[in-house]
N, C-alpha and C positions, 0 to 999 in steps of 0.2 A: 115143534114148539121150542125145543132146546136150541136149534139152529137159529131160529128168529131171535131168541134172547141173546144168544152170543153175538149175532150180527149188530143188534142194537147197542150192546155195551161196547163193541168195538168202535162203532160210529161215535159214540159219546166220548170215548177215550181219545180217538183221533181229533175230534172237534176241539176238545179242551187242550190237547197238545198243540194244535195248529194255532189256537187263540193265544196261548202263553208264549209261543214263539213268533207271533206276529210283529213285524217291524213297521213302525209308524214315524211320522215327522212331527216334531214340536218346534214351533216358532215362538220366541220370546222377544218382545220389544221393551227396551228400557228408555225412560223419559226422565228429564229434569223435573223434580217435583214442583219447582217454582214457576217455571215458564212452559212446561210440557214439551220442551224441545228434545228431539232424539239425541241420545248419548252415543256418539260415534267412537268405536274403539273400546268399549266397555267389555270386560271379561265375564263370561258365564261358565261356571265350572260345576261338574258333577263328580265329586272326589270318589264316591264308592265304586264307580266304574272307570275312573280316570279318563274322562271325556270333558272337553271343553271347546269353547268357540269364542269369537270376538264379533261384536255387533257392527253391522255395516253402515252404510251412509244413512239409512233410514232408522238406525237404532236397533235393527233386528238381528238376533242370533238364531241360527238354525241347527237343530239336531235331527238328522235324517235317518238314523238307524236305531232308534230306541226301541227295546222290547216293552211289552206291557208290564206295568209295575208302578211302584211309587219311588220317587227319587228326591233327594234334597239338593236343590239348585242354589248355588252361591253366586251373588252378583257383586262386582267390585269395579271401581273406576276411581282413578286419582283425583282427589278433591271432593269425593262423596263418601258417605257412610256405607260400609259393607252391609249387605242384606242377604238373608237366606230364607228359603221357604220349601215346603214339601209339596210336590205336584204329583198327582196320581195320573198316570198315563194309561188310557184305555185303548181300545182298537181303532180309535178315530183320530186323524190328523188334527192337531190342536194348536191354537194361537192364544198367547197370554200376554198381558201388558202390565208392567210394574214401574213404579217411580222410585228414584233414589233421592235422598236428602243430601244437600251440600254439606261437606264437613265444615265445622266452625272455623277452622284455621286456614282455609283455602279461599281463593277468589275466583275460581273457575266460573261461578254463576254471575259474575259481575258483567254488566252490559257496558261496553265502551262507547262513549258519545263521539270521540273524535273521528271515528270511521263512519259515522252516520248510519251504522248497521245495528240491527237488533241481536246480533250474534253475541255469544259470550266470548270472553277473552281467549279461551282455549280453541276456538273455532275460527279465528281471524289470522290469516297468513301474515299480516303486518306485525312486526314485533312491537309490542306496547308494554311500557312500564307503568304499573298502576300504583297510586298511593291513595288510600282512603280511610274513612272511619276513624279508628283509634290512633293510627299513625299521624293523620293530619292533625288531630287534637293535640297529640304529643309535641309536634313541631310548632303548633301555635303557642303553646305555653312556654316553649323555649325561646321563642322570639315572637312576641305578640304584635309588634307594629307592622311586620311585612313578611312576605314569602321567602326571603333569602335563605332561611334555614332549611326549608323544605327542599329547595333546589340544590343547595350546597352539599348536602349529604347524600345525593344520589350519585351513583358511580359514573364517572366520565364527565360530570358537570362541574364547572369552575365558576365561581362567583368573583369576577375581577373588579377590584376597586380601582377607579380611575381618577379619583380626586381626594386628597387628604382633607381639604377644606370643607367640601360639600358632602363627602361620604358617598358620592355617586358610585353605583355598581352596575355591571352588566353581566349577562349570562353567556357563558362559553360552553358549548356543547362539543366534546371531542376535539378541543383545541382551536375551534374556529370562533371568530369574533361574534359579539352579540348581535350584530345587524343580520346575521345568517339564521337567527332563531326567531320563529314566529310565535308571539304570545296570543292566546285565544282565551276568552272567557265565554262559556256557553256557546261556543262556535263563532263568536264575533272576534275579528282582529282587535286586539286590545289597544296596543300602542305601536306606533311606528314612526319612522322619520324623526321630526323635532320632538314629538311627544314621547319618543322612547327614552329620553333623558330622565334619570331618576326613576324609571318606571317600576322596576321590582321593589324599590323602597317605598312605594306608594300603594301597594296592594296588600291589605290586611288579609289574614287567612280565615277568620272565624266563620264566614258565611259559606265556605267551600265544602261540598260534599265529597269530591274526589279530584285527584290530579292525574292526568294522562300525558305521558311523555313518549314521543316517537322520535327516535334518533335517526338521522339520515334523511335524504330528500323526500319531502312530504308536500310537494307543491301540487299534486294532482287534484286534490279536493279544495285546497285553500289558497292557491296562487303562489306568486313569488314571494321570496323572503324566507322560505322554510328549507334552505340548503343544508343547514346543520341539523334541523329538526323543528319540532313544534311542541309547545306545552299548552294543553287545554285544561283550563280550570272550570270545573262544573259546579254551579251554585246549588245550595239546598233549595228544595221546593216545599211548599206548605203541605201539611197533611191534616187529617182530621183531629189528631192530637195536637195540642199546642207545643211549640218548641221554643223555649226561652233559654238563652245562654248568655251569661255575663262573664267576661274575662277581664280581671284587673291585675296589674302587675306593676312592679317597682323595682328598679336596678339601682345598685350602689353608685352607678355613674350619673345618677340624676334623671334617669328615664322613667316617666310615668305614663302608663297606657291604660285606657279603658275601651272595651269593645263590647257592643251589645247586639244580639241577633234575636229576633222574634218572628215567628211565622204561625199561621193558622189558617185552616181551610174549613169553610162551613157551606155545604151544599155546592151552589155554582159559583161562589166567590172565594177567593183566597188572597192573602197578602203576605209579604216578607218585608221586614224592615231591619236594615243594618246600619249601625253608626259606630264610628270610631274616633278617638282623640288621643293624641300623643304629644308629649312635651319632653324634651331632653335638654338639660343645661349643658354648657360647654364642659368637656372633659379632656384632660390632658395628663396622661400617666407618665409622660416622659420628662416632665419638669422643664420643658422648653417654653417658648412663649406662643406656640401654635396649637390650634385645636386638633385633637384626634377625633372627637365627635363634635360637630357644630351644635349651636343652640338651634333647637329644632321645635317647631310648632306646626301641627298638622291636624286637619279634621277631614272626615269622610262621612257621607250620608248616601244611602242606597235603598230607596223604597222600591218595591215591586208590587204590582196589582195583577191577580190572575183571575181569569173568567173562563168557566167550563160550560159552554152552551149545551153540550150533550156529553155522552160518555166517550165519544171519540175525538172530541176537539178541545183544544186549549188555546187561549189568547192570553198573552201577558205583555205588560208595559213596565219598563224600568227607567229609573233616572239615577245617574251617579254624579255626585259632586264632590270634588276634593280641592282643598287648598293646603299648601305647604310652603313654609318659610324656613330657610336655613341661613344661619349667620355663622361663618367660620373664619379662619385666618388667625391673625394676631389676637390672642385673648384680651389684651389690653384694649384693642380697638373695639372688639365686640362688647365689652363691658362699659368702657369709658369714652369711646370715639377716638378719632384721629388726633394725635398730638405731634410734636416735633420729632419724637423718637420712634413712634409706633404709627405706621401708616398702611400696613397691608391688611386687606380684608376681601372676603369673597362671600357675597350674599346672593342666594338663589330664591326666587319667588316664582311659584308655579300655581296654576289654577286649571282645573279640568272640570268639564261638564259634558255629559254625554246622555243620549237617550237610546233606548232599545225597544223594539216592537217585534213580536213573534206571533205568528199564527201557524198552528200545526194541527193537522187532522188525519185520522185514520179512514181510509176508504174501504170498499169492499175487496175481498180477496187479498188481504195482507198488503194493501197499497197505502201509501202515505204521501201528503203534500206538505210543504212548509214554505212560508214566506217570512223573511226577516229583514229588518232595516235598522240601522243605527246611524246616528249623527253625533259627532264629537267635536268639541271645541277645547283648545289648549293654548295657554299662554305662558311663556317663561321669560323671566328677566334675570340676567346675571350681571352683578355690579361688582367691578374691581376698580383699584385706583387708576384713574385716567382711561377707563374702558367700560362700556356698557353694551351688552348684547341683549336685544329685546325683539321678540317676534311672537306672532300669533299663527296658529295652525288650525285648519278646519278639515275634518275627513268624514266621509260618508261610506257606508257599506250596505248594499242591497242584494238580496239573493232569493231565488226561487228554485226549489228542488223537488223532484218527484222520485219516490222510492217504491220498489216492489220486491217483496220477500217471498220467495217460492220454497218449495220443499228442498230443492237441491241448489238453487241459484238466487242470489240477491243483486238487485240493480239499484244504482242511485244515478240520477242524471240531473243537471241543473245549470243555471247561469248566474254569474254575479258581476256587479259593477262596484269598483272601488275608486274613490276620488280623494285627492289630497292637495290642499292648497296651503303653502307657507308664505307668510309676508313678514318681512323684516322691517322694524320700525326705526331703528337708531343708526344703522350704518350708512355711510355716505354713498355707497353704491350697493343698494339692497340685494341680498342674495335670495330673491324670491323664487320659488319652485312651484311647479304644478304637475300633478300626476293624474292620468285618467286610464284605468285598466279595466277592459272588458274581458271576462273569461267564460268559456263553456266547457263542461266536464261531464265524464261518464265513468263509473266505477263499478266493477262486477266482481262478486265472490262466488265461485262455483265449486261444488263438491265433486270432484272428478271420480272419486271412489271412497271407500270407507277410510282409506289411509291418506289420500292426497286432496288438499284443498287449494285452489288456485284463485289469486286475486290480480286483476288487471285494471288499469286505469289509464285514461288519456285526457289531457286538458290542453286547450289552446287559449292563450292570452294575447290580446292585442293591447299594447300600451302606447299611448300617444307620445310621439317623438322617438320612441325606442324600437317599435317594431312588433313582430310576431314571434311568440315563443311556444313551440310545441313541447308538451311535457308528458311523455309516456312513463309508465310505471308498471312493475310486475312483482309479485311475491308468491312464493310456493310454500305451503305447509305440509310437512310429511310427518304423520303420526305412526311411528314405527310400531308402538304398543301403547298400553295405558301408562307407561312410565317415561317413554322416551319420545321426544318430538324435535323436529328441525325446521328452521325457517330460512329461506333464501330469497333475497329481494334486491331491488335496485330501481333507480330512476334518474331522471334529469331535474334540474332546478335552475332558477335565475334569480337575479336581484337587480332592480333598478338603481343606479347610483344616486346618492344624495350626500350632502355635506356632513351628515350627523353620524360620523364614525367614531370609533373609540379614540383614534389618534387626534381627530379634530376636537372631540370633547375634552381631551387633556389640555388642549390649548385654550379651552373656552371659546373656540371658533375665532380667535384673535388672528388676524391677518390671513385667514383661509379665503381663497378665491372662490367664486361660484362654480357650480356644475354647468356644463354645457354639452348637449347631445351631439354637437358638431364635432368635438374632439374626443369624445369618450364612447365606449361601448359598454352595454350592460354585462354584468358579471354572469357567467354560466357555470354549470356544474354537472358532474355525473357522480353517482355514489352506488355502493353496493354493500350489503352486510349479510353475514351468515351467523346464525346462532343455534346452539344445541341446548336443549333443556331436558333435564333428568330429574324425576321425582320418585321418591320411594318411601314407604313406611318400613323403617328398620325393625321396629317392633310395634306393639299396639300403642305405645306412648312416644316413640321416637320418630320423627318425620324429618327427612333429609331432601334437600333439592340443590341443584347447581345449575347455573346458566352460564354458557360461555359464548361470547359474542366476539366476532371479528368484523372489521369495517374498513372501508376505504372511500374517501371523497376527494375529488380533484376539482379545483376552481380555476377556470381560465378568465382572462381579462380582469383579474383581481384589482380592486380599487386601491391605489396607493396615494399616500399624502406626501409630497416631496417639498423640501425646503430649498427654494431656489435662490433666496436672498434672506438677509436678516429679518426682513419685514414682509416676506411673501411666501405662501404655501399654496401649491396647486395640486389637483388631483390628476392622476394618469392611470392608464391600464398597465399592469405588469406584463412584461414580455413573455414570461414563463409562468406555470401553474403554481398554485399552492395545493400541497397534497397532505391530507391528514390520513394516517394509517395507524391502526392500533387494535387493541382487544380490551375487553372487559370481563371480569370474572365475578360472579355473585354466588355465594354459598350461604345456605340457611339451614340451621338445625332447630328443631322444636322438640322440647320434652316437657309435657304437661304445661305449666304456666311459664316455663323458661324459653326464651328465644335467643338464638345467637346468629348474628349476620356478619359475614366476612366478605370484603369486596377488594378488588384490585383493578386498576386501570393503567394500561400502557398507552400513552399518547405520543405518537411521533409525527408531529406536524412540521413540514419542511417547506421553506421559501425557495422554490426551485429557480426563481428569478435571480437569486443571489449566488455568487460563486461558492462552490462546495455544497450548496443546498443546506444552509444551517438550520438549526431548529428555530421555530418561531419564539420570539422573545416572550417572556412571562407565561410560559406554558410548561409546567413541570411534566417531565416524561413519565415519571412514576408516582402513583397515588395509591394508597391503601387505607382501609378503614375496618373497624371491628366495633360492633354494637351488641352488648349483652343486656337483654331486657327481661325482667321478671314482672309479671302482672297477673293479678287475680282480682276478685271483686273488691278487695280492700285496699291494695297497694299497687303502685307503678314505680319501679326502680330501674333506672337505666344507666349504664356506664358505657361510654363510647371513647374510642381512640382513632385519630385520623392523622395519617402521615402524608406530608407533601414533599416531594422530592426537589432536587436542585433544579433551578431554572437559569435562563440566560437573560440578562438585560440587553437592551438595543445596542449598547457599546461592546457587547461580547463578554462582559464580566459574568462569572458564575455565582449564583447566590447560595446561601446556605439552605440545607433541608431543615424541616422542623416537624414536631408532633404536637398535637393538641388534644387535650383530654377533657372529658365533660362528665357530669354527674347529675342526674335528675332524681328527685324523691318526691312522690305525690301520694297523698292519702285520699281514698275514696269514701264519700258519704252519699246517701241517697240525694241530698240537696246540692251537692257539688264536691269539689277537690282542691284543697289547698296544696301548694307545692313549693319547693325550692329548687333552684337550678344553678349549678356551677359550670359556667361555660368557659372553656380554655383556662381551667384553674391553675395550670402551671405558668400562666402569664406569657405565653409565647407571643412576641410582637416584633415587627421589623426593626424598631429602634434598638433591640438587643443585638442585632447583627450589623446593621449599618444605619447612618443618619436618615432620618425622614425628611429633614429640611437642611439645605445647604445655602450658602450665600450670606447675606446680612438680615438683620431683622427688618430693615426698610426695603431691602430688595431680595426676598427670599427665592430660592430655587428649589423646586420639589422633584426629587428623584422618582423613578418608576416604583410603583407599589407592587411587592410580590409576596407579602406576609400580612397577618392581621396588624392593624395599627392601634385598635383599642385595647388589646390584651384581655385580661380576666374580667369577666362580667358575672356578678352575683345578682340573682333575681329572685324575689319572693312574689307570690301571686296566689290567686284563687279563682277557680273556674266554677261558677255557680250555675246549677241547673235545678231550678225550683220544682220542675215537674218530674224529677228523678233522673238518675243516670241510666241511660240505655244500656242494656246488656250487649256484650260483643256479638256482632253478627258476622255474615259471610265476608264482609269486606274488612274485617279487622285483621291486623298483623299481616298487612299485604305486601310488605316491601320485598 
């Protein structure tokens, strides 16, 4: 009996010992709490036994040699709130799933529309700069009439003024002319060709939900014209809660602006209505006789109707109408008309009308289809002494695309047709133009492993009169860990020639000869970029990030405007390339309610077709900026400093460098926010360094513009939100 009892006790002891020493597997899957997507590269740590792992391409982390017991698991991922939990490990292999909440000051959960993917910004190999939420509102109140402030303060983007009298401006990304940048709104090509004139001066920002900027060749999804990059503006959509936003502002220069946006959804119907009005009297801080800000009157109206036939489909129709009139030149002429001593004027009248139609639907197994169409009409008249330029443009855009989002791979394939017709009315030999471009495209994003994500795309365009353009593109994302990631990408691009270049616009197209496919070739490009992104929480309250970008773009057959006689300008292809080479550095610190942004851009754009490969005129090689922003539920206070380096004029003269300062103070209430803004309060303007007008009053000559012409602008305003100010969400503070 004793032997039997001892044997039984020995068996029990060995069984307990074996159980306590048993090794089991524990798998943990981490998901984004909002969209339930796997979090790739998240860290799972058990500090008490000093073991850790990183989640794979499916968001799963594996512990293969845990002993039975209880452990505290800690989950962390950049851009998400840390989480910990106690898990009891028994003798059975186990699988657990947890969700992480996005941190309030990061944008990792933001879905980018420009790529047509449902992926978040951290899981897309293409480098994308995102501006949304609170920052868009901040830029809107700093410059209510248009989007120029949003773009101007982005690293590596220059807003180039081409006319003192009209105030016309174009976008230059990384030193390349505005015609190489494609503007989109909700995925529609916004303006191009003739309608690109004054474009960014006629896009109010109040109805925008987010800005997406892709630098470098982006022609695979959207076709020609995106050699330097593209800017996609995404409109607000109606929600169940009404959204009313009224923005009123007044500047000391005589600028009065009123913007109103309202949207609401009820069951299967929704609508959004946006309206804007702006008036600016003539302004001349230089005490000469010529306007620095023309007398401007503009109106915009943009209604949209949404229909939701079921939970998976949306149909919406939009109409946009804009009228804009600018009268500049000699102030005496603007106010009193032409007389014996005062004869110079420049009047610009533009009218835009466009329609948009979109049908989008989610099919089974994460498949989507989308059909979209837009039709646009644009007219512009430029009136100067003894000269009138008058033309109409009609453009259409039609696209169908199909998308499929799998666990590891996303596809988008489609085709689109773009047409553009320009007819000149007043010229003795009309410079009429016609473009017809058909394109087919395919784009794929594949998770190669938990650390590598590959994006490949290919597009082929056929353009009437100009030929066939194959456009491959590739990007690779390497997530070294939850703090460090690297993107490498490149692709080809092209641009169909037209007469509406910056050089021709400076001449108001006077004496510019028409374009002919018989003696010109389309512009072509290749480009590549490499960027490294590092993010870290230095303490529980201090967040630090740095992004370093290097880029290269080369353009062959660049379109040049040559002066072959006093009264004749013709276009030709450059014999050698234009090369833009440089880098951009963006640093961000966050401490509680305080944010500090620092940026620097090196832009080395060379005209290789000229002897010695000189720098491109009106392109500062060095730019830097610093923005210090304090914001809580009651206040927003921002102080900014921007440095613009020396530039070269077309005649080889080097300009002065200059620094502009700005200060914004805004008080938040539940119903809205009054504010004051001091823009360029040290009054840096070109007239302090060199004359803005040469020649005589009757026959003025306008030098190139390289610095602000309007100087200090003081603005008071109020942003009214009767339904209450929204709290800052994931897309806040996203610069």
